[in-house]
KOLTOR-682323 format. One record per residue: x, y, z of N, C-alpha, C in turn; residue number from 1; residue in one letter. Coordinates in Angstrom, 1 decimal, padded with zeros to 4 digits, m for minus. Layout:
<nodes>
[node [X; Y; Z]; [X; Y; Z]; [X; Y; Z]; NUM; "A"]
...
</nodes>
This chain:
<nodes>
[node [004.5; m001.5; m049.3]; [004.5; m000.2; m048.5]; [005.0; 000.1; m047.6]; 1; "X"]
[node [006.3; 000.5; m046.9]; [007.1; 000.8; m045.7]; [006.3; 001.9; m045.0]; 2; "X"]
[node [005.7; 001.8; m043.9]; [004.9; 003.0; m042.8]; [005.4; 002.7; m041.6]; 3; "X"]
[node [006.3; 003.7; m041.6]; [007.0; 003.9; m040.2]; [006.5; 005.1; m039.4]; 4; "X"]
[node [005.3; 005.5; m039.6]; [004.8; 006.9; m039.3]; [004.5; 006.5; m037.8]; 5; "X"]
[node [004.7; 007.2; m036.6]; [004.9; 006.7; m035.3]; [002.9; 006.9; m034.9]; 6; "X"]
[node [002.6; 005.7; m034.5]; [001.1; 005.9; m033.9]; [001.0; 006.0; m032.4]; 7; "X"]
[node [000.1; 007.0; m031.8]; [m000.5; 007.2; m030.4]; [m001.4; 007.0; m030.0]; 8; "X"]
[node [m001.7; 006.8; m028.8]; [m002.8; 006.8; m028.2]; [m002.9; 007.3; m027.2]; 9; "X"]
[node [m004.1; 008.4; m026.8]; [m003.7; 009.2; m025.2]; [m005.0; 009.0; m024.8]; 10; "X"]
[node [m005.4; 009.1; m023.2]; [m006.4; 009.1; m022.5]; [m006.3; 010.1; m021.8]; 11; "X"]
[node [m008.0; 010.9; m021.6]; [m008.2; 012.3; m020.7]; [m009.4; 011.6; m020.0]; 12; "X"]
[node [m009.2; 011.8; m018.5]; [m009.9; 011.2; m017.7]; [m010.8; 012.5; m016.7]; 13; "X"]
[node [m012.2; 012.9; m016.9]; [m013.2; 014.0; m016.1]; [m013.8; 013.3; m015.6]; 14; "X"]
[node [m013.4; 013.5; m014.2]; [m015.0; 013.1; m013.0]; [m014.3; 012.1; m011.9]; 15; "X"]
[node [m012.8; 012.2; m011.8]; [m012.8; 010.9; m010.9]; [m011.7; 011.8; m009.8]; 16; "X"]
[node [m012.6; 011.4; m008.5]; [m013.1; 010.4; m008.0]; [m014.8; 010.5; m008.6]; 17; "X"]
[node [m015.4; 009.2; m008.7]; [m017.1; 009.4; m009.2]; [m017.3; 008.1; m008.2]; 18; "X"]
[node [m019.1; 008.3; m008.1]; [m019.3; 007.9; m007.1]; [m020.7; 007.2; m008.0]; 19; "X"]
[node [m020.4; 006.3; m008.6]; [m021.4; 005.4; m009.4]; [m023.3; 005.2; m008.1]; 20; "X"]
[node [m023.6; 005.9; m007.4]; [m024.5; 005.4; m006.2]; [m026.1; 005.6; m006.6]; 21; "X"]
[node [m026.1; 006.1; m007.9]; [m027.3; 006.7; m008.6]; [m028.3; 008.0; m008.1]; 22; "X"]
[node [m027.5; 009.0; m007.3]; [m027.9; 010.0; m006.8]; [m028.0; 011.2; m007.5]; 23; "X"]
[node [m027.7; 011.3; m008.9]; [m027.2; 012.1; m009.4]; [m026.1; 013.4; m009.4]; 24; "X"]
[node [m025.7; 012.7; m008.6]; [m024.1; 013.7; m008.6]; [m022.5; 012.7; m008.9]; 25; "X"]
[node [m021.9; 013.4; m009.4]; [m021.0; 012.3; m010.1]; [m021.0; 011.1; m010.5]; 26; "X"]
[node [m021.5; 010.7; m011.1]; [m022.6; 009.1; m011.1]; [m021.1; 008.5; m012.3]; 27; "X"]
[node [m020.8; 009.6; m013.0]; [m020.0; 008.8; m014.2]; [m019.1; 009.8; m014.7]; 28; "X"]
[node [m018.2; 008.6; m015.5]; [m016.5; 008.9; m015.3]; [m016.6; 009.1; m017.3]; 29; "X"]
[node [m016.4; 010.3; m017.3]; [m016.1; 010.5; m018.8]; [m014.3; 010.1; m019.5]; 30; "X"]
[node [m014.5; 009.0; m020.3]; [m012.9; 009.3; m020.9]; [m012.6; 009.3; m021.9]; 31; "X"]
[node [m011.8; 010.5; m022.3]; [m011.8; 010.9; m023.6]; [m010.2; 010.3; m024.4]; 32; "X"]
[node [m010.8; 009.6; m025.4]; [m009.4; 008.9; m026.5]; [m009.5; 009.3; m027.5]; 33; "X"]
[node [m008.0; 009.4; m027.5]; [m007.4; 010.4; m028.9]; [m006.5; 009.4; m029.5]; 34; "X"]
[node [m007.0; 009.2; m030.7]; [m005.9; 008.2; m031.6]; [m005.9; 008.9; m032.8]; 35; "X"]
[node [m004.6; 010.1; m033.3]; [m004.9; 010.8; m034.0]; [m004.7; 010.2; m035.5]; 36; "X"]
[node [m004.1; 008.9; m035.9]; [m004.0; 008.3; m036.7]; [m004.4; 006.7; m036.5]; 37; "X"]
[node [m005.5; 006.4; m037.4]; [m006.3; 005.6; m037.1]; [m005.9; 004.4; m038.5]; 38; "X"]
[node [m005.2; 005.4; m039.6]; [m004.8; 004.3; m040.7]; [m003.8; 002.7; m040.5]; 39; "X"]
[node [m004.4; 002.2; m041.0]; [m004.0; 000.7; m040.9]; [m004.3; m000.1; m039.6]; 40; "X"]
[node [m005.2; 000.5; m038.8]; [m005.6; m000.1; m037.6]; [m006.3; m001.6; m037.9]; 41; "X"]
[node [m005.7; m002.4; m037.0]; [m006.7; m004.2; m037.0]; [m007.2; m004.2; m035.8]; 42; "X"]
[node [m007.0; m003.3; m035.0]; [m007.8; m004.1; m033.9]; [m007.9; m002.8; m032.4]; 43; "X"]
[node [m008.6; m002.5; m031.6]; [m008.5; m001.6; m030.3]; [m008.9; m002.8; m029.1]; 44; "X"]
[node [m008.5; m002.3; m028.3]; [m009.3; m003.0; m027.1]; [m009.4; m001.9; m025.9]; 45; "X"]
[node [m010.1; m002.1; m025.2]; [m010.3; m000.6; m023.7]; [m011.2; m001.8; m022.6]; 46; "X"]
[node [m010.1; m001.5; m021.9]; [m010.6; m002.4; m020.0]; [m010.3; m001.2; m019.4]; 47; "X"]
[node [m011.0; m002.0; m018.3]; [m010.9; m001.4; m016.9]; [m010.4; m002.6; m016.0]; 48; "X"]
[node [m010.1; m002.8; m015.0]; [m009.1; m003.4; m014.4]; [m009.0; m002.7; m012.9]; 49; "X"]
[node [m008.7; m003.8; m011.7]; [m008.2; m003.0; m010.6]; [m006.9; m003.1; m010.2]; 50; "X"]
[node [m006.1; m003.0; m009.7]; [m004.9; m002.8; m009.5]; [m004.2; m004.1; m009.5]; 51; "X"]
[node [m004.7; m004.9; m009.4]; [m004.3; m006.2; m009.1]; [m004.5; m006.8; m010.6]; 52; "X"]
[node [m005.1; m006.8; m011.9]; [m005.0; m006.9; m012.9]; [m006.4; m007.9; m013.3]; 53; "X"]
[node [m007.0; m007.6; m012.5]; [m008.8; m008.4; m012.6]; [m009.4; m007.2; m013.7]; 54; "X"]
[node [m009.8; m007.8; m014.9]; [m010.8; m006.8; m015.7]; [m012.2; m007.2; m015.4]; 55; "X"]
[node [m012.6; m005.7; m015.3]; [m014.2; m006.1; m015.2]; [m014.9; m005.5; m016.3]; 56; "X"]
[node [m014.1; m004.7; m017.2]; [m015.1; m004.1; m018.3]; [m014.3; m004.0; m019.7]; 57; "X"]
[node [m014.6; m004.6; m020.9]; [m014.0; m004.5; m022.1]; [m014.9; m003.9; m022.9]; 58; "X"]
[node [m014.4; m003.4; m023.8]; [m014.9; m002.7; m024.8]; [m013.6; m003.1; m026.2]; 59; "X"]
[node [m013.9; m003.5; m027.3]; [m013.4; m004.0; m028.5]; [m013.9; m003.6; m029.4]; 60; "X"]
[node [m013.1; m003.8; m030.8]; [m013.6; m003.4; m032.1]; [m011.9; m003.7; m033.1]; 61; "X"]
[node [m012.6; m002.9; m034.3]; [m011.5; m003.5; m035.2]; [m011.0; m002.0; m035.9]; 62; "X"]
[node [m011.9; m001.2; m035.9]; [m012.0; 000.3; m036.3]; [m012.4; 000.9; m035.6]; 63; "X"]
[node [m012.3; 002.4; m036.0]; [m013.1; 003.3; m035.5]; [m013.5; 003.4; m033.8]; 64; "X"]
[node [m012.3; 003.8; m033.0]; [m012.4; 003.9; m031.6]; [m013.3; 005.3; m031.1]; 65; "X"]
[node [m013.6; 004.9; m030.3]; [m014.8; 005.7; m029.8]; [m014.1; 007.0; m029.5]; 66; "X"]
[node [m014.1; 008.1; m029.5]; [m013.2; 009.3; m028.9]; [m014.0; 009.5; m027.3]; 67; "X"]
[node [m015.1; 009.2; m027.1]; [m015.2; 009.2; m025.7]; [m016.1; 008.0; m025.2]; 68; "X"]
[node [m015.9; 007.7; m023.9]; [m016.6; 006.6; m023.4]; [m017.1; 007.2; m021.9]; 69; "X"]
[node [m018.9; 007.0; m021.7]; [m019.1; 007.4; m020.7]; [m019.2; 006.5; m019.5]; 70; "X"]
[node [m018.2; 006.5; m018.6]; [m018.8; 005.1; m018.0]; [m019.4; 005.5; m016.6]; 71; "X"]
[node [m020.4; 004.3; m016.8]; [m021.5; 004.4; m015.7]; [m021.1; 003.9; m014.4]; 72; "X"]
[node [m019.7; 003.3; m014.5]; [m019.4; 002.5; m013.1]; [m019.7; 001.1; m012.9]; 73; "X"]
[node [m020.2; 000.3; m014.1]; [m020.7; m000.9; m013.9]; [m020.1; m002.1; m014.6]; 74; "X"]
[node [m019.9; m003.0; m014.4]; [m018.8; m004.3; m015.0]; [m019.7; m004.5; m015.7]; 75; "X"]
[node [m018.9; m005.8; m016.9]; [m019.7; m006.3; m018.0]; [m020.8; m007.2; m017.5]; 76; "X"]
[node [m020.9; m008.1; m015.9]; [m021.8; m008.4; m015.5]; [m023.2; m007.6; m014.9]; 77; "X"]
[node [m022.8; m006.1; m014.7]; [m024.0; m005.7; m014.6]; [m023.8; m004.8; m013.2]; 78; "X"]
[node [m022.6; m005.6; m012.4]; [m022.6; m004.7; m010.7]; [m021.7; m003.6; m011.1]; 79; "X"]
[node [m021.9; m002.8; m010.3]; [m021.3; m001.8; m009.8]; [m020.3; m001.7; m009.1]; 80; "X"]
[node [m019.1; m001.3; m009.5]; [m017.9; m001.5; m009.0]; [m017.8; m000.9; m007.3]; 81; "X"]
[node [m016.7; m001.7; m006.7]; [m016.6; m001.7; m005.3]; [m015.6; m000.5; m005.3]; 82; "X"]
[node [m015.5; 000.5; m004.0]; [m014.8; 001.1; m003.8]; [m013.5; 000.8; m004.0]; 83; "X"]
[node [m012.4; 001.8; m004.7]; [m010.8; 001.5; m004.8]; [m011.0; 002.4; m006.0]; 84; "X"]
[node [m009.4; 001.7; m006.6]; [m008.5; 002.6; m007.4]; [m008.4; 001.6; m008.8]; 85; "X"]
[node [m008.8; 002.1; m009.3]; [m008.9; 001.3; m011.3]; [m008.3; 001.5; m012.1]; 86; "X"]
[node [m007.7; 001.1; m013.2]; [m006.8; 001.3; m014.3]; [m007.8; 001.3; m015.8]; 87; "X"]
[node [m007.8; 002.1; m016.2]; [m008.5; 002.1; m017.9]; [m007.2; 002.0; m018.6]; 88; "X"]
[node [m007.7; 001.4; m019.8]; [m006.0; 001.5; m020.5]; [m006.8; 001.0; m022.2]; 89; "X"]
[node [m006.4; 001.8; m022.9]; [m006.3; 001.4; m024.6]; [m005.2; 001.1; m025.1]; 90; "X"]
[node [m005.7; m000.3; m025.9]; [m004.4; m000.8; m026.8]; [m005.1; m001.0; m028.2]; 91; "X"]
[node [m003.9; m000.6; m028.8]; [m004.2; m000.4; m030.3]; [m003.3; m001.8; m031.1]; 92; "X"]
[node [m003.5; m002.1; m032.4]; [m003.0; m003.0; m033.0]; [m003.0; m002.5; m034.3]; 93; "X"]
[node [m001.7; m002.4; m035.0]; [m001.7; m001.8; m036.3]; [m001.1; m002.7; m037.4]; 94; "X"]
[node [m001.7; m002.9; m038.9]; [m000.8; m003.7; m039.7]; [000.9; m003.6; m039.6]; 95; "X"]
[node [001.4; m002.7; m039.4]; [002.5; m002.3; m039.7]; [003.3; m002.4; m038.2]; 96; "X"]
[node [002.5; m003.4; m037.5]; [003.4; m003.8; m036.0]; [003.6; m003.4; m035.1]; 97; "X"]
[node [003.0; m002.1; m035.1]; [002.7; m001.0; m033.8]; [001.3; m001.3; m032.9]; 98; "X"]
[node [002.1; m000.7; m031.8]; [001.2; m001.5; m030.8]; [000.9; m000.6; m029.9]; 99; "X"]
[node [000.6; 001.0; m029.9]; [000.9; 001.6; m029.0]; [m000.6; 001.9; m027.8]; 100; "X"]
[node [m000.3; 002.7; m026.7]; [m001.2; 001.9; m025.7]; [m001.2; 003.1; m024.5]; 101; "X"]
[node [m002.0; 003.2; m023.9]; [m001.9; 003.9; m022.6]; [m002.8; 003.8; m021.4]; 102; "X"]
[node [m002.9; 004.0; m020.2]; [m003.8; 003.5; m019.2]; [m003.2; 004.9; m018.5]; 103; "X"]
[node [m004.7; 004.9; m017.6]; [m004.6; 005.9; m016.1]; [m005.4; 005.5; m015.3]; 104; "X"]
[node [m005.2; 005.9; m013.9]; [m005.9; 005.5; m012.7]; [m007.1; 006.4; m012.5]; 105; "X"]
[node [m008.0; 005.7; m012.0]; [m009.0; 006.3; m011.3]; [m010.2; 005.9; m010.2]; 106; "X"]
[node [m010.7; 006.9; m009.6]; [m011.1; 006.2; m008.3]; [m012.0; 005.9; m008.0]; 107; "X"]
[node [m013.1; 004.8; m007.5]; [m014.1; 004.9; m007.0]; [m014.4; 004.9; m005.6]; 108; "X"]
[node [m015.9; 005.9; m005.3]; [m016.1; 006.2; m003.9]; [m017.2; 006.5; m003.7]; 109; "X"]
[node [m018.5; 005.2; m003.6]; [m019.8; 005.6; m003.8]; [m020.3; 006.1; m001.7]; 110; "X"]
[node [m019.3; 006.0; m001.0]; [m019.6; 006.3; 000.7]; [m019.3; 007.7; 000.9]; 111; "X"]
[node [m020.6; 008.1; 001.3]; [m019.9; 009.3; 002.3]; [m019.2; 009.2; 003.5]; 112; "X"]
[node [m018.2; 010.1; 003.8]; [m017.5; 009.9; 005.2]; [m018.2; 009.5; 006.3]; 113; "X"]
[node [m017.7; 008.9; 007.1]; [m017.9; 008.1; 008.6]; [m017.4; 008.6; 009.8]; 114; "X"]
[node [m017.8; 008.8; 010.8]; [m017.3; 009.2; 011.7]; [m018.1; 009.3; 012.9]; 115; "X"]
[node [m017.7; 008.8; 014.1]; [m018.1; 008.7; 015.2]; [m017.3; 009.4; 016.3]; 116; "X"]
[node [m017.8; 009.9; 016.8]; [m017.1; 010.5; 018.2]; [m017.5; 010.4; 019.7]; 117; "X"]
[node [m017.1; 010.3; 021.0]; [m017.5; 010.0; 022.0]; [m016.2; 011.1; 022.5]; 118; "X"]
[node [m016.6; 011.4; 024.3]; [m015.4; 012.1; 024.7]; [m015.8; 011.8; 026.5]; 119; "X"]
[node [m014.6; 012.1; 027.0]; [m014.5; 011.4; 028.6]; [m014.8; 012.3; 029.4]; 120; "X"]
[node [m015.5; 013.6; 029.3]; [m015.8; 014.8; 030.2]; [m016.2; 015.5; 029.6]; 121; "X"]
[node [m017.6; 016.5; 030.3]; [m018.0; 017.6; 030.0]; [m017.7; 018.9; 030.3]; 122; "X"]
[node [m016.5; 018.6; 031.0]; [m016.1; 019.4; 031.8]; [m014.8; 019.9; 031.5]; 123; "X"]
[node [m014.1; 020.7; 031.2]; [m012.4; 021.2; 031.1]; [m011.9; 021.9; 031.9]; 124; "X"]
[node [m011.3; 022.1; 032.9]; [m010.7; 022.7; 033.9]; [m009.1; 022.7; 033.7]; 125; "X"]
[node [m008.1; 023.0; 032.6]; [m006.9; 023.3; 032.4]; [m006.4; 024.0; 033.4]; 126; "X"]
[node [m006.4; 024.0; 034.7]; [m005.6; 024.9; 035.5]; [m004.1; 024.4; 036.4]; 127; "X"]
[node [m004.1; 023.1; 035.3]; [m002.5; 021.9; 035.9]; [m002.6; 021.5; 037.4]; 128; "X"]
[node [m003.4; 021.1; 037.9]; [m004.1; 020.7; 039.5]; [m004.3; 019.1; 039.0]; 129; "X"]
[node [m004.1; 018.9; 037.9]; [m004.1; 016.9; 037.5]; [m005.5; 016.4; 037.7]; 130; "X"]
[node [m006.2; 017.9; 037.8]; [m007.8; 017.5; 037.5]; [m008.6; 017.8; 036.5]; 131; "X"]
[node [m008.9; 016.9; 035.3]; [m009.5; 017.5; 034.2]; [m009.1; 018.6; 033.6]; 132; "X"]
[node [m007.5; 018.4; 033.2]; [m006.9; 019.4; 032.8]; [m006.9; 019.0; 031.3]; 133; "X"]
[node [m007.5; 018.5; 030.8]; [m007.4; 018.1; 029.4]; [m009.2; 017.2; 029.1]; 134; "X"]
[node [m009.1; 017.4; 027.9]; [m010.1; 017.0; 027.3]; [m010.6; 015.8; 026.2]; 135; "X"]
[node [m010.3; 014.4; 026.4]; [m009.8; 013.5; 025.2]; [m011.3; 013.0; 024.5]; 136; "X"]
[node [m011.2; 013.2; 023.0]; [m011.8; 013.0; 022.0]; [m011.6; 011.4; 021.3]; 137; "X"]
[node [m012.4; 010.7; 021.5]; [m012.0; 009.4; 020.8]; [m013.2; 009.1; 019.7]; 138; "X"]
[node [m012.1; 008.7; 018.4]; [m013.3; 008.7; 017.5]; [m012.8; 007.8; 016.2]; 139; "X"]
[node [m013.8; 007.7; 015.5]; [m013.5; 006.2; 014.5]; [m014.2; 007.1; 013.2]; 140; "X"]
[node [m013.3; 006.6; 012.1]; [m013.5; 007.6; 011.0]; [m013.2; 006.7; 009.8]; 141; "X"]
[node [m013.5; 007.0; 008.5]; [m013.4; 006.3; 007.3]; [m011.9; 007.0; 006.7]; 142; "X"]
[node [m011.4; 006.4; 005.8]; [m010.3; 006.7; 004.9]; [m011.0; 008.0; 004.1]; 143; "X"]
[node [m010.3; 008.8; 004.0]; [m010.8; 009.8; 003.2]; [m009.6; 011.0; 003.2]; 144; "X"]
[node [m009.6; 011.6; 002.1]; [m008.7; 012.2; 001.6]; [m008.2; 013.4; 003.0]; 145; "X"]
[node [m009.2; 014.0; 003.2]; [m009.1; 014.8; 004.2]; [m009.7; 015.0; 005.4]; 146; "X"]
[node [m009.2; 014.9; 006.4]; [m009.9; 015.6; 007.6]; [m009.7; 016.5; 008.5]; 147; "X"]
[node [m010.7; 017.2; 008.8]; [m010.6; 018.9; 009.7]; [m011.4; 018.9; 010.7]; 148; "X"]
[node [m010.1; 018.8; 012.3]; [m011.4; 018.8; 013.3]; [m011.2; 020.3; 014.0]; 149; "X"]
[node [m011.8; 020.5; 014.8]; [m011.8; 022.0; 015.5]; [m012.3; 021.9; 016.6]; 150; "X"]
[node [m012.2; 023.3; 017.5]; [m013.2; 023.7; 018.9]; [m013.5; 024.8; 018.4]; 151; "X"]
[node [m014.6; 025.0; 018.6]; [m015.7; 026.3; 018.2]; [m016.5; 026.6; 019.6]; 152; "X"]
[node [m016.7; 028.0; 019.8]; [m017.0; 028.7; 020.5]; [m018.8; 028.5; 020.2]; 153; "X"]
[node [m019.7; 029.3; 020.9]; [m021.0; 028.9; 020.7]; [m021.4; 029.9; 019.5]; 154; "X"]
[node [m020.6; 030.6; 019.2]; [m020.8; 031.4; 018.0]; [m020.6; 030.9; 016.3]; 155; "X"]
[node [m019.9; 029.9; 016.8]; [m018.9; 029.2; 015.8]; [m017.6; 029.7; 015.5]; 156; "X"]
[node [m016.8; 030.6; 016.1]; [m015.4; 031.2; 016.0]; [m014.7; 029.8; 016.1]; 157; "X"]
[node [m013.7; 029.6; 015.4]; [m012.6; 028.6; 015.4]; [m011.7; 028.9; 016.6]; 158; "X"]
[node [m011.4; 028.0; 017.3]; [m010.8; 028.4; 018.5]; [m009.2; 027.4; 018.0]; 159; "X"]
[node [m009.4; 026.1; 018.3]; [m007.9; 025.0; 018.1]; [m008.7; 024.0; 016.9]; 160; "X"]
[node [m007.3; 024.0; 016.2]; [m007.8; 022.9; 015.1]; [m006.7; 022.1; 014.7]; 161; "X"]
[node [m007.4; 021.2; 013.9]; [m006.3; 019.8; 013.7]; [m006.4; 019.4; 012.5]; 162; "X"]
[node [m005.7; 018.6; 011.8]; [m005.8; 018.4; 010.5]; [m005.4; 017.0; 009.8]; 163; "X"]
[node [m006.1; 016.3; 009.4]; [m005.5; 014.7; 009.3]; [m005.7; 014.2; 007.9]; 164; "X"]
[node [m004.6; 013.2; 007.1]; [m005.1; 013.1; 006.2]; [m005.2; 011.5; 006.2]; 165; "X"]
[node [m005.9; 010.7; 005.5]; [m006.7; 009.2; 005.4]; [m007.3; 008.9; 006.9]; 166; "X"]
[node [m007.0; 008.3; 007.3]; [m007.6; 007.4; 008.5]; [m007.4; 008.5; 009.8]; 167; "X"]
[node [m008.7; 009.5; 010.8]; [m007.9; 010.6; 011.7]; [m007.3; 009.4; 012.7]; 168; "X"]
[node [m007.1; 009.6; 013.4]; [m006.3; 009.7; 014.5]; [m007.4; 009.0; 015.7]; 169; "X"]
[node [m007.3; 007.8; 016.5]; [m008.2; 007.2; 017.6]; [m008.6; 008.8; 018.4]; 170; "X"]
[node [m007.6; 009.2; 018.5]; [m007.8; 010.3; 020.1]; [m007.3; 011.7; 019.8]; 171; "X"]
[node [m008.1; 012.6; 019.9]; [m007.4; 014.1; 019.8]; [m007.5; 014.4; 021.3]; 172; "X"]
[node [m006.6; 015.2; 021.6]; [m006.3; 015.4; 023.4]; [m006.7; 017.1; 023.3]; 173; "X"]
[node [m007.8; 017.9; 023.8]; [m007.4; 019.3; 024.1]; [m007.2; 019.8; 025.5]; 174; "X"]
[node [m005.6; 020.4; 025.5]; [m005.5; 021.3; 026.5]; [m005.9; 022.3; 027.4]; 175; "X"]
[node [m007.1; 023.1; 026.7]; [m007.4; 024.1; 026.9]; [m006.7; 025.3; 025.8]; 176; "X"]
[node [m006.0; 025.4; 025.5]; [m004.8; 026.0; 024.2]; [m005.2; 026.5; 022.8]; 177; "X"]
[node [m005.6; 027.5; 022.6]; [m005.9; 027.5; 021.3]; [m004.8; 027.7; 020.2]; 178; "X"]
[node [m005.1; 028.0; 019.3]; [m004.4; 028.1; 018.0]; [m003.6; 029.1; 018.1]; 179; "X"]
[node [m003.6; 030.4; 019.0]; [m002.3; 031.2; 018.8]; [m001.1; 030.9; 020.2]; 180; "X"]
[node [m001.7; 029.8; 021.2]; [m001.1; 029.4; 022.3]; [m001.4; 030.0; 023.8]; 181; "X"]
[node [m002.3; 030.9; 023.5]; [m003.3; 030.9; 024.4]; [m004.1; 030.3; 025.4]; 182; "X"]
[node [m004.3; 030.2; 026.5]; [m005.7; 030.2; 027.1]; [m006.7; 030.2; 027.0]; 183; "X"]
[node [m008.0; 029.3; 026.3]; [m009.1; 030.1; 026.6]; [m010.0; 030.1; 027.1]; 184; "X"]
[node [m010.9; 031.2; 027.5]; [m011.5; 031.7; 028.2]; [m012.7; 030.8; 028.7]; 185; "X"]
[node [m013.4; 030.9; 029.8]; [m014.4; 030.3; 029.9]; [m015.6; 030.4; 029.0]; 186; "X"]
[node [m016.1; 029.1; 028.9]; [m017.3; 029.4; 027.9]; [m017.6; 027.7; 027.7]; 187; "X"]
[node [m018.5; 027.9; 027.0]; [m018.9; 026.3; 026.5]; [m018.4; 026.2; 024.8]; 188; "X"]
[node [m017.7; 024.9; 024.7]; [m017.1; 024.8; 023.4]; [m018.0; 023.8; 023.1]; 189; "X"]
[node [m017.4; 023.7; 022.0]; [m017.7; 022.3; 020.7]; [m017.0; 021.7; 019.8]; 190; "X"]
[node [m016.6; 020.0; 020.0]; [m016.2; 019.6; 019.0]; [m016.4; 019.2; 017.8]; 191; "X"]
[node [m016.2; 019.8; 016.6]; [m016.4; 019.2; 015.5]; [m015.3; 018.3; 014.7]; 192; "X"]
[node [m015.9; 017.6; 013.3]; [m015.2; 016.9; 012.5]; [m015.6; 016.8; 011.1]; 193; "X"]
[node [m014.8; 017.0; 010.2]; [m015.4; 016.9; 009.1]; [m014.6; 016.8; 008.1]; 194; "X"]
[node [m015.0; 015.8; 006.8]; [m014.1; 015.3; 005.8]; [m014.4; 015.9; 004.3]; 195; "X"]
[node [m013.0; 016.0; 003.8]; [m012.8; 016.1; 002.2]; [m013.1; 015.2; 001.5]; 196; "X"]
[node [m014.6; 014.5; 001.0]; [m014.7; 013.4; 000.3]; [m014.6; 013.7; m001.3]; 197; "X"]
[node [m013.2; 013.5; m001.9]; [m013.6; 014.0; m003.6]; [m014.3; 012.6; m004.3]; 198; "X"]
</nodes>
């Protein structure tokens, strides 16, 4: 019997990035597998590996590919995956020689954004006399999707803002000029920095 009907496999991920840290928030990754034609299937293999190809999780069988895998972030040895980018893949072998496969990347992010900030003065006098014309905020951050930094007044109104991708710069310098290019009025101001941790 000649069987040349194309076989396909598709993956769809729900919940990436996810953080399998047991806090009840985004602890699992749902992996949907769609194999429309399973006739003549000889074997299938599902794997999770890092970007270097090191395999951490393997599921396999001879028929009945699961339509969904609820992945809890643990490898075959019972250890939670470290933060990073991983690849899940499904590969199938049919008796007509076809070997369809599909792979997709996902991200594990167990740790909340981390930041520490210090500043070189608590008085800013931007009058161009060479004395305390600027204030420098020194900061150390983790790598995140997006960082937002801003100067706000005592009522929380934004005066000046910056945005960064990845790791925020080690220093942010403010010369007293607001987002509109005007010199901020005399007041008490605060420096805030927050991150988007998907």
